N, C-alpha and C positions, 0 to 999 in steps of 0.2 A: 400613302405621302404626307409629308409633315406639311408643305407647302400646297395652297392652290391659286392655280395662274391661272390668270387670263388666257380667252382663245388667242389671243394676238401673240402675245407671247411664247405660249406653249407650242402654234404654230414655227413662232421663228426658232424656237431652241432644236424642235423636228427635220424641219430642214437643213438648219449649219450639221445636226447628226447626221443627216443622209449623202450629207458634202462632203463627211472625214474628217471634219474641225475636233482636234481634241478637247477633254472638258476644260480644261485652263482656258482656253481661245473662247469658247463658247463664252465661260463666265465674264472672261474680260470683257466681248462685245456684249453681252444682253445686260451682266449685272445681278444674274441667278447665280445661287451658289451650285458649286458644282455637285454637292450629293444630289435637291432638288430635279437639275438637268436630268442628271444621275437616273435616276427613279422614273423619269418620264423617257426617255431614250428606251430604258429596258422595258416599262407595259408598252412600248408601241413595237417593242423587237425588231430594234438597229442597233449593231454594230457602234461598242464605241471605241472609236479610236485609242490607245494607250499612248499617250507622251514620249514623245523623241527624247533618246538619250542625248546628253550632251555633248558636243564633238570636243578634244583636244584643243588647244588655239594650233593655229597653224607655227609651224616652226623654222623660226629664225633663219633671216640668210645668213649661207654661210659665211662669207665675208661684207658685212656690214658695214656700209659705207661712211665716211664721215665728211664729205663733203655736205656744208651745209649753204654755199650758195644752191645748188642740185637736190632741193627736196622733192621732184622724183622720184629719187635715188634711194628715197626714204621706204620701209617696209609698207606698202600698204593696205588700210582697215576700212577699203569697202564695204559698204553691208552687205550688196547684192552677191558677195562669194558666202554669206550667211544663210541659213535658211529662214525662210517668208518667219515672220513676227520676232526672231532672234535679235531682240539689242544687242548693238558694237558691243558696246561697254556695260560691264565689265567682264570681261575673258571668263571661260571657262575654266574650270579646277583642272590646273597640271599634276596633285597628286596622283599615283598610280596608286590602287588601292594594296592593301599590305594584306599579310596574311596573320592569323589570329595568334593571340598571343599565349596562346593553349595549344598551335597546334607542334611542339616540341614534347607535347606531356597529353597527347591523343592517345596511345597507347594504356597508360596509369588510368586516366579518364574513364574512356571504355571499361575498363575493367571494370573501375570503381561503378562506374552507370550498371554494369550486368550484375554486382551484388545488389545494387539499390537505393546508394546511399545518392543523397541529393546535392544539389550545386553546392548548398552552401557546404555540407560537411566534406565537399571534396576540394573546394577553394581551401577551408583551413588544415586540409592534409596538404596540400601544395605548396602553402605556407609555410607550415613549422617542419616540411619535413624536406624538400626540395629548394627554398628560398624562391617564390616565384612571384615574382616586380611586378603583375596586372594587379588589378584590382577585382572584388568578388562580381561587377556588371562582366566580367569579358568572359567567366568561365560559365556563369548562365547562359548567357546566347549559344556556348558552344552547345550546351547540356540541353539545351532546347533543340536544338537542329537534330540533335541525336534521337532524340526520339518524344520528341512534342512538348507545346507546352499545356497544364493542366488551367482546369478551374479552380481557385477555390470556395468552397463553400463558404455561405452566409450564417452570421452567428449572435445571435444579443448581446449586448455590451450590459455587464453590469457592475457600476460604480461602487466603492469603498472606501472609507477612511482610512488616514494612516493608522498602522496599529490594530486594525477591528476585525481583520478576518483573515482564515484562509484556510488553504481546501487542501484536503489528502486524497492520496488515490495511490491502489495497484499497480502498475502494468507489468506487464514482460523485460527483463533483462536480458543480456547475452548471454551466452554460453558460456560456460567455465569449469574449468577440470572440479571436481569435487573431491575433496581431501583426503578421502576417508576410502569412498568407492573407486578413484582412479577416473572414474569416467565423467566428457562433458555431460553438463545437465543446466536447465533452463534458471537465470536467476530472475527473483522478482525483484521490481523494481520500484521502491518506495518515495514516492515526490511528496514533497508540501512544497506549494508557494502560496504567498502572500497575496492578497489581495490588490492591494494599492500598486505594489512596487514591479510587482510581477517576479521578484526575488525568489529563486527556486531552491530546495536546500534533495538533491538528490541520492539516497545511499539505496545497496546492493544486497542482497540476505538470500539466503540458499532454503533456509527453514518459514512458516510461515503460521504463529497462533498468538491470542489474546493477550501474552505476554508481551510477544516480540513489536506486535503492534504498536504495545504501550512502547515500548525501548524505543523505536523509532520517531515515537513524537518527543520524546525527551530528549533525543539526541538533534533531532532539529530542531529543538528552541534551544541547547546550548548552541548549534551552532549558529544560528541568528543570533544571538546573544539577548535575547528577549521574549515572550511568550504573545502572544494575541488572544485576543476576549471570546472568538466566536471562532468554531474551526467544525467548516462545513467536509462531512464524507459522507460514503458511498452506504448503504447496506449491508456490507459483507459482516459476515459470523463476528468479526473479530471486536468490531466495535459495535454493533445495534443484533442484540438475542430477539427482538418484536419488531418489526418494520411496525410503524404506525404514522402516519400524516399529525397527528395530536398530540398523541402520546403513547414516544417509543419507547421500548424496554431497551436501553443500554448495559453494554458489557458493565459490572460492576467496576474490575479494574481499569480499565481501560478510565472508567467516570472520574473513579478515582484520582489515576494519575492527571487526569487535566483540571480534574479541583486543587490538586495539590499545585498547578501552577496557575490557577486563576483563569480557567478557562472553560467554556460551554460547549458542549457536543449539539451538531442541529445536521441531524440525519437529512440530507434531501428525499424527495417524494419516489414511488418507488418507479424504474423505466421513466426517470425525465433529469439526466444526467446534465443536461446543459446550464443546471443551477450551479456545478460544479464547471465550468467549462473552459474556466480558467489552468486547472493541472490538470483536466482533460489535453489541453491544447499542450502545455508543458513536458505531459509525459510522450504524446506524437510529439513534437519536436525534438525530446532527448534519445529516441528513438530511430528518428529516422538521420539526424546528424551526427552525433558520436558515436552510438553505437550500431549502427546499422551493418550488416557482416564482418563483424568483430567476432573475436574468439582471446578469451583468455585461459590463462596455466593456473590463477589461482584469484583468489575473490579480492586479497587483497590487492592485488596488481589492478584489477578491473577495478575497481574503489580510489586507487589514486591515479588514475588515466582521467576518469569522469569529472576527477577533482581539478586537476589541470584545467579543461577542458573547459569545467564550469568557471575559471578564474580569469582564463586568457581569452575567453570566447563569449559562452554565459551571460555574464554579467559587462558584459562590455558592449552587446551590440546593443541596438538599437531597438524596441519591441515595437512590434507592426499594428498594435493598436495604440498605445499609448505616444507612438514619434519620437519617446528620448531612452537617453539609455538605463539601461534597467541597475547599475551600479549607486547613477547618481540620483533616481527616485528609491531607491535601498537606502541611500544616507539619508532622505527626509523623511524616511520611514522610520528607521533605526528605533529616533530619540520617545514616541510613540509607544512603542511596543512595553511591554508589560517587565517588571524585573525578575530576574529569575529567584527562585527560594534557592535560602544558604545550603540546604543539604538537598541532594536528591530522595527519587518517592523510593519507597523502602515497599518492595515489589513481594508480593504472598499470593502465596494460591487459594480456592475458593471452590466451593462446590456446594447441594443440599443433602443433610443427611437426617433419619429419620431419629426419635428419640426411644430408645428401645424400655426395654419392661425396667431394667434398673435404673432409669432415669437420665440417664448418659447417650452421647453419642459416642460415634467411636472415630476416629481422626488416628491412622498413619499406627493403626495399633493401640493407641491411649486412648480412652475413654475420658469424656467430659461434661459435666450439668448443667443443663440451664434450670431455671425458676421454678420450681413446681406448677404443674397444670400444662405442661407441653409434652406427656404422654402420648406417643405415639401421633404425633404432632411432628412438619417438617421444620429446620429451622437451615437458616444459609450460615454457612460457617467460610471464615476465612484462617488462613494460618501461615506464619512463616517460621524461621528457623527458632523464635523465643517466644511468640505469642501464640495465643486461641482464642478466637470472637466468636460467641455464638451472635448474631441477629434475628429479629421480626422480618421473615420473606417479606413481609406485606408492603411495609413501614421503612427496614432500613433500619432500627431505633437497636442500640445495642443492650444483650442478654445480660451475659457475661461475658467474661474477660479472664482466663486462664494461661497459666503459664503453662509449656512443650512440658511433657510430662514421655516417660519412657515406655515402651512398650510393656503395656498389660497393666499399666499403672492405674491411677484413677485420679481426678481431680476434681471436688465439686466443695462450695461454698460451707462454711460451716450455719449459715441461715437457712440455705437450703437441705439439709439433713433431715427427712421424716422423723417427728419424734417417736411414731409407734410403726409396726409396719404397716404396707399397704394393702387395702382388699387384695388389689390383683397378686402380690405376692404370696399371701396366703391361699389362695384358691391354686397358688403352681405350685405349693406347698402339699395340700390337699390331693391334688392328682396324680402328685409323687407316692403319696400314700396307697392311694387305689392301685397305682402298677405294682407294689411288692411293700411288704414290711423292710428287707434293708434298703430297698431302694428309698421309702421315703424316710430312712434312721439315715442314709448317707447324705442326702442332698439336707435333711436338719443340720446334721451337722456340719453341713458347707454354711447352711445361712446364718447359724449362730457366730462362723468364724469371721464372716464376711460381710456380712452384713447384705444391705441390696447392692455391693457390687457382684456377690458369690449369687446374679440370679440369672445371669449368661450361661454356669457352669451348671443350673439345675435345669435349666432347656437345654445344656449338650447331654444329658442324663437320657432327660424323659427324648430325647432323638435317639438315641441310642434301644432307647424301648420299642422304638417303633421300625428301631433298621433291624434288630435280631428279635425281637422278641421278647417278653416277661422273663423267662426263665435264666436265660444263659446270664442276663443282666441282673437278677435277682442274685445267682452266684457270683458273680463278678464283684457288685458293693459287699457283700458277708466279708469276700477275702480282703477285701481295702477294710471295713472296719476292725478284723481282726486284724491287720498289719497296722491299726491305728493312720492310713494311709485316705481320709473324706477325701478324694482329689477325683476331679472327672477327667484325667489323663492319664491316671492308672483304670480307671473301668476299662476306658478305648482301648486302653494298651493289652490289657487283660482277655478283652474279646477277642483283640486281633491276634494275640499268640494263643489265646486258648492256657490260659496257664491254670495248673492243677491249684485248688483249694487247698492241697496240704502243704506247700512248701512255705518256709519260712522266709522270712524279710532277710536272713543271711545267703536263702537259696537263689533270691531271685534277681536277677540279672542287675546290669548298674542303671538301668534306668530309674530303679526304684531308690534308690539312694539319692538321684537326682531328684526326685518326688520330696524325698524326708528332707533334701536340704532346703527345697524350694517348698516345705511346711510351714518350716523354723523362722524361715525367709517372713513369709505373708502372716505370722503372729507375733513378729516383732515388729511390722511395717503399720497391724495393725493395733496394736495396743501407742506405738508412737501420737496416730493420726486421734486415737481414743484419749491420749491423755494432750 
């Protein structure tokens, strides 16, 4: 009990309760609030009398008298006919109870509730599709009667300055028919929510990758008309490679996209989603209100529906926390957003490569050289349609940048070419010579013609020795030297087809003619590079 009453007052309340007085009358007689009196009566085990419903006023006479001289003919208002404690004036309400405005739409509302849609979504659908005239409160009361009221959970509120922060996350989107498979598949719902105004950008996608994650951020910035300074995200792999509270490792593509727009990434603590509760709430609101129980036949159709809902209802609603309209707050926040760059971000692919014995790394079938001293070590590689960039994996500093080459070509800066044969290459040639005299001669010819670029082919010849033995490879190298084709491919093909060494160049299949042309092209390109 919140209030402690004296013994006299308590006994008075108990006595009136035993007499069957209602709580309102006890309050009028004793001056003790109904809640306090109710608590004492319940503690004593006394049944509390419910308040009587108001009676409708008496019906007027069928033929009211107009004789002013006879006041006795007027309708009597004697208080004796009223219940005890009931004042004679004002009279009780004569309005008959009306049915809910939702009653004509009961079947539609019940079906929507069965699909899991909330009261707000049902009201919006009724207004858009059926011209529902009543307000949201009417639908809310009707839905509460159907399924009962729910108690919302309490969450902390983080206040941010305009244009300072945005929160991003993925959620489950609606079922949409896939254009290739032709079956309904669950989409992914990307949401970016501004921390100040709660303005949200909602995008749907089928695929999920590091590049798609970055593209969704870029599209969201374009829709907002500006970028924020801090992006709060979860520790998903598209954005964070190694979660850590103090020094997380970000996805390099995602980091560079945010840097292009002037933003920084701030990953949450693992297992602490309340730090980005605004976007979590926006995802839940989107899933429960516009998308619950719906299916679409095309991704464009679902995105167009979501955009219409966002304009009609999402931006015009009064936010439950700020108690203000989202569109009005976004109008205040938009001037504080960072301006967008003139050009969109140029996307690239990335990965790690090990520097081979020829001093190059392989990217899409072509070979690119870092500075000297990286042999056998790993470098970070970024490439697009025009350039290949080699970076230090620890510091991220640019080591070398090359133009994209065709498959099989090499790119190396002139200052990075070795002035003499590296010891590793000399060791490799000595190893080939020990395997066989013709094998060593063939490998020497490859090195004289191609230089360090031929190390991979020399390694291929040595690998053939491990696979087939020294004697067959020695025969194949002898045939290649007789035909003037110091090529790894010829030796491999010779072993696969077991060509006899007595065949002349005209008797060999067209593959050797192709290799001859390949030899001439290599000689021409080598001469051009050296000149």
